[in-house]
LUMTOR-806127 format. One record per residue (C-alpha): residue in three letters; x, y, z. Coordinates in steps of 0.2 Angstrom, whole numbers. Example, Ala and Ser with C-alpha at 12.3 -4.5 7.8 and 13.67 -1.06 7.14 Angstrom:
<pts>
PT  residu      X      Y      Z
PT     ALA     62    -22     39
PT     SER     68     -5     36
</pts>
This chain:
<pts>
PT  residu      X      Y      Z
PT     UNK    560    607    607
PT     UNK    566    596    621
PT     UNK    572    578    615
PT     UNK    571    565    628
PT     UNK    584    551    629
PT     UNK    579    534    624
PT     UNK    586    516    629
PT     UNK    594    508    614
PT     UNK    603    492    610
PT     UNK    620    498    605
PT     UNK    623    485    592
PT     UNK    607    488    583
PT     UNK    609    507    584
PT     UNK    626    505    577
PT     UNK    620    495    562
PT     UNK    605    506    559
PT     UNK    617    521    558
PT     UNK    628    512    546
PT     UNK    613    508    535
PT     UNK    608    526    535
PT     UNK    625    532    530
PT     UNK    624    520    515
PT     UNK    608    528    510
PT     UNK    616    545    512
PT     UNK    605    550    526
PT     UNK    612    566    535
PT     UNK    614    565    554
PT     UNK    615    566    567
PT     UNK    607    549    571
PT     UNK    597    550    587
PT     UNK    586    535    591
PT     UNK    577    520    584
PT     UNK    561    511    588
PT     UNK    557    493    583
PT     UNK    540    491    574
PT     UNK    533    475    579
PT     UNK    519    474    566
PT     UNK    522    460    553
PT     UNK    526    442    553
PT     UNK    541    442    541
PT     UNK    553    457    540
PT     UNK    561    467    554
PT     UNK    556    485    554
PT     UNK    563    500    563
PT     UNK    558    518    564
PT     UNK    575    528    564
PT     UNK    575    545    570
PT     UNK    588    559    566
PT     UNK    590    577    573
PT     UNK    588    591    561
PT     UNK    589    610    562
PT     UNK    572    617    558
PT     UNK    580    633    552
PT     UNK    578    643    568
PT     UNK    592    634    577
PT     UNK    579    623    586
PT     UNK    580    604    584
PT     UNK    567    593    576
PT     UNK    566    575    572
PT     UNK    566    568    554
PT     UNK    561    549    554
PT     UNK    564    535    541
PT     UNK    559    517    540
PT     UNK    572    504    539
PT     UNK    568    486    535
PT     UNK    579    471    536
PT     UNK    571    460    523
PT     UNK    569    441    527
PT     UNK    578    433    513
PT     UNK    572    416    518
PT     UNK    555    422    513
PT     UNK    560    434    499
PT     UNK    574    424    490
PT     UNK    575    436    476
PT     UNK    576    453    486
PT     UNK    585    462    472
PT     UNK    571    459    460
PT     UNK    558    463    473
PT     UNK    566    481    474
PT     UNK    567    483    456
PT     UNK    549    479    455
PT     UNK    545    492    468
PT     UNK    556    505    459
PT     UNK    547    502    442
PT     UNK    529    502    450
PT     UNK    532    518    460
PT     UNK    540    527    446
PT     UNK    525    523    435
PT     UNK    513    529    449
PT     UNK    523    545    451
PT     UNK    523    549    432
PT     UNK    504    545    430
PT     UNK    498    552    446
PT     UNK    511    565    452
PT     UNK    500    572    466
PT     UNK    497    554    474
PT     UNK    507    550    489
PT     UNK    518    534    487
PT     UNK    531    527    497
PT     UNK    549    533    492
PT     UNK    563    521    494
PT     UNK    580    529    495
PT     UNK    594    525    484
PT     UNK    613    522    489
PT     UNK    627    531    480
PT     UNK    627    516    468
PT     UNK    610    520    462
PT     UNK    600    506    469
PT     UNK    586    506    482
PT     UNK    594    492    493
PT     UNK    609    488    503
PT     UNK    616    470    504
PT     UNK    629    467    517
PT     UNK    635    453    529
PT     UNK    621    458    541
PT     UNK    607    456    529
PT     UNK    597    464    515
PT     UNK    591    482    519
PT     UNK    580    495    512
PT     UNK    575    513    518
PT     UNK    560    523    515
PT     UNK    553    540    521
PT     UNK    542    539    537
PT     UNK    524    545    534
PT     UNK    516    552    550
PT     UNK    500    542    551
PT     UNK    490    529    560
PT     UNK    487    511    556
PT     UNK    474    498    561
PT     UNK    476    480    565
PT     UNK    458    479    567
PT     UNK    444    492    564
PT     UNK    425    492    566
PT     UNK    424    510    558
PT     UNK    416    506    541
PT     UNK    422    523    534
PT     UNK    440    518    538
PT     UNK    437    501    530
PT     UNK    429    508    515
PT     UNK    444    520    513
PT     UNK    456    506    514
PT     UNK    446    497    500
PT     UNK    447    513    490
PT     UNK    466    514    493
PT     UNK    469    496    486
PT     UNK    456    500    472
PT     UNK    466    515    468
PT     UNK    482    505    467
PT     UNK    474    493    454
PT     UNK    467    508    444
PT     UNK    484    517    443
PT     UNK    492    501    437
PT     UNK    479    495    425
PT     UNK    489    500    410
PT     UNK    506    493    418
PT     UNK    512    477    410
PT     UNK    512    465    424
PT     UNK    522    452    413
PT     UNK    537    464    414
PT     UNK    538    462    433
PT     UNK    549    448    441
PT     UNK    540    434    451
PT     UNK    550    438    467
PT     UNK    542    423    476
PT     UNK    538    410    462
PT     UNK    521    403    464
PT     UNK    517    414    479
PT     UNK    499    413    476
PT     UNK    499    396    467
PT     UNK    487    388    478
PT     UNK    489    371    470
PT     UNK    508    372    474
PT     UNK    504    377    492
PT     UNK    494    362    494
PT     UNK    508    351    486
PT     UNK    520    358    498
PT     UNK    508    354    513
PT     UNK    507    336    507
PT     UNK    526    335    505
PT     UNK    529    341    523
PT     UNK    515    331    529
PT     UNK    523    315    522
PT     UNK    540    320    528
PT     UNK    534    325    546
PT     UNK    552    331    551
PT     UNK    546    336    568
PT     UNK    533    323    572
PT     UNK    519    335    573
PT     UNK    507    328    560
PT     UNK    497    317    572
PT     UNK    492    332    582
PT     UNK    486    342    567
PT     UNK    476    328    558
PT     UNK    459    337    560
PT     UNK    466    353    552
PT     UNK    474    343    538
PT     UNK    459    332    534
PT     UNK    448    348    532
PT     UNK    460    358    522
PT     UNK    462    343    510
PT     UNK    443    341    509
PT     UNK    441    358    501
PT     UNK    457    358    490
PT     UNK    448    359    473
PT     UNK    437    374    479
PT     UNK    452    383    487
PT     UNK    462    381    471
PT     UNK    448    387    458
PT     UNK    456    404    456
PT     UNK    473    396    451
PT     UNK    464    384    440
PT     UNK    455    398    431
PT     UNK    471    408    429
PT     UNK    480    393    421
PT     UNK    465    391    409
PT     UNK    467    409    404
PT     UNK    450    415    411
PT     UNK    458    427    424
PT     UNK    470    441    418
PT     UNK    487    444    426
PT     UNK    488    461    435
PT     UNK    500    470    446
PT     UNK    496    466    463
PT     UNK    501    472    481
PT     UNK    501    454    488
PT     UNK    500    460    506
PT     UNK    484    469    507
PT     UNK    481    469    526
PT     UNK    472    484    532
PT     UNK    488    488    543
PT     UNK    497    490    527
PT     UNK    487    506    523
PT     UNK    493    522    531
PT     UNK    479    533    537
PT     UNK    478    552    541
PT     UNK    480    554    559
PT     UNK    465    566    560
PT     UNK    453    562    546
PT     UNK    457    543    545
PT     UNK    458    545    526
PT     UNK    469    533    517
PT     UNK    486    541    512
PT     UNK    498    527    506
PT     UNK    497    509    502
PT     UNK    513    500    509
PT     UNK    523    471    470
PT     UNK    523    457    458
PT     UNK    511    449    445
PT     UNK    496    441    452
PT     UNK    477    441    451
PT     UNK    465    455    457
PT     UNK    457    442    469
PT     UNK    473    439    478
PT     UNK    473    457    484
PT     UNK    454    458    488
PT     UNK    454    441    496
PT     UNK    469    444    507
PT     UNK    462    461    513
PT     UNK    445    453    518
PT     UNK    454    438    526
PT     UNK    463    450    537
PT     UNK    451    465    540
PT     UNK    434    456    540
PT     UNK    438    442    553
PT     UNK    430    445    569
PT     UNK    446    441    578
PT     UNK    465    443    575
PT     UNK    473    430    564
PT     UNK    482    422    579
PT     UNK    467    422    591
PT     UNK    468    408    604
PT     UNK    449    405    602
PT     UNK    446    400    584
PT     UNK    428    397    588
PT     UNK    426    416    588
PT     UNK    433    418    570
PT     UNK    421    422    556
PT     UNK    418    435    542
PT     UNK    410    451    547
PT     UNK    398    455    533
PT     UNK    397    473    537
PT     UNK    416    475    536
PT     UNK    416    464    520
PT     UNK    402    476    512
PT     UNK    412    492    517
PT     UNK    428    486    509
PT     UNK    419    479    494
PT     UNK    411    496    491
PT     UNK    427    505    492
PT     UNK    437    493    481
PT     UNK    424    492    468
PT     UNK    420    510    467
PT     UNK    438    512    460
PT     UNK    439    495    450
PT     UNK    422    490    444
PT     UNK    423    497    427
PT     UNK    440    489    423
PT     UNK    437    472    430
PT     UNK    431    457    419
PT     UNK    415    448    423
PT     UNK    425    433    429
PT     UNK    436    443    441
PT     UNK    420    451    449
PT     UNK    412    434    449
PT     UNK    426    426    459
PT     UNK    430    440    471
PT     UNK    420    432    485
PT     UNK    428    415    481
PT     UNK    445    423    482
PT     UNK    442    427    501
PT     UNK    440    408    504
PT     UNK    454    403    493
PT     UNK    466    415    501
PT     UNK    461    410    518
PT     UNK    463    392    514
PT     UNK    480    396    506
PT     UNK    487    405    521
PT     UNK    480    390    532
PT     UNK    491    378    522
PT     UNK    506    389    524
PT     UNK    504    391    543
PT     UNK    501    373    545
PT     UNK    516    368    533
PT     UNK    527    379    543
PT     UNK    522    372    559
PT     UNK    525    354    553
PT     UNK    543    358    547
PT     UNK    547    368    563
PT     UNK    542    386    561
PT     UNK    555    392    549
PT     UNK    546    405    538
PT     UNK    534    415    550
PT     UNK    540    424    566
PT     UNK    533    415    581
PT     UNK    530    422    598
PT     UNK    524    408    608
PT     UNK    523    389    607
PT     UNK    511    382    593
PT     UNK    509    400    586
PT     UNK    508    393    569
PT     UNK    495    380    574
PT     UNK    485    393    583
PT     UNK    485    404    566
PT     UNK    480    388    556
PT     UNK    465    384    567
PT     UNK    459    402    566
PT     UNK    461    403    547
PT     UNK    452    386    546
PT     UNK    437    392    556
PT     UNK    436    408    546
PT     UNK    436    398    530
PT     UNK    422    387    536
PT     UNK    412    403    540
PT     UNK    415    410    523
PT     UNK    408    394    515
PT     UNK    393    396    525
PT     UNK    391    415    520
PT     UNK    397    413    502
PT     UNK    380    417    494
PT     UNK    378    433    504
PT     UNK    396    438    500
PT     UNK    393    435    481
PT     UNK    377    446    482
PT     UNK    386    460    490
PT     UNK    400    460    477
PT     UNK    387    459    463
PT     UNK    377    473    470
PT     UNK    392    485    472
PT     UNK    399    481    455
PT     UNK    382    484    447
PT     UNK    380    501    456
PT     UNK    397    507    452
PT     UNK    397    502    434
PT     UNK    380    511    432
PT     UNK    388    526    440
PT     UNK    403    525    428
PT     UNK    392    524    413
PT     UNK    380    537    418
</pts>
């Protein structure tokens, strides 16, 4: 096998080599590639040379992430959650592929040093999709996240740490937006008045999931909390879901965030918000896959609020993008001026379209739930 030379930043390469050594990865280190996907953490595919047993060289790859500790202020608890959940999945479903995070010689699945907080996992050869019109792929993604819920249905969600307190407490997200709006540290509120007014006008509807949970009408479950379709790894040939890439939450948080990302006609930072909207064909395919796995285990209230969860999560993310823009873009990575404002406007447009289509979305969810409950009981 001929291995080509690659251009690398020497400082980054040296650091990734040090991280690999801490996680007991055998060399020699060969190269790295930065993976641009994601708004929060920095991710690298790191390649090592191995002997394939015949004297020929082959490449063994790992994923190394530097976790954003501004976003994840309790990263050790985050990794402890991951360890417990993946161990539960492996014991319950030993033939199921799950991400394996390596441990250091100290027996922990993270490294904390002067350069940041690091974790290292196996690299799974696969493909991902930022957007996808193939309904079979979308349905498979729905099944993958549904399987995640099914495998953890008997896991005590209360035993996990809240690694980001109130992450999906929409009421608290709105409170934060109002505080930042009042402080206006960068003098940006005047230019976003229209977006603020609309988001505040739908506050009660957007916060209904949070209110139902606080009343005890929605159960706490183990949730993934980042259910974008590009967090599912698909087989390169068959496009079947392989691996879902945790903390306590509501099932609607995962469903709603997945739809918010996958079923939008455009990317979440599209410069033309008027093109944003919910694609009901994508919505239907994902709902079918998700409810095929979960319909029998969800409560009636959970099913009844799945469509609402899509609106709630979209509004919630809009408040986060807008609050971050108001305070000077501290949380999300930005790649251009007004990036967070562009994201906000796209999410607001999507949320408005969801309101217009809420009856259709509810009908789809109820139809899928009824069909798969009947199948389970047959």
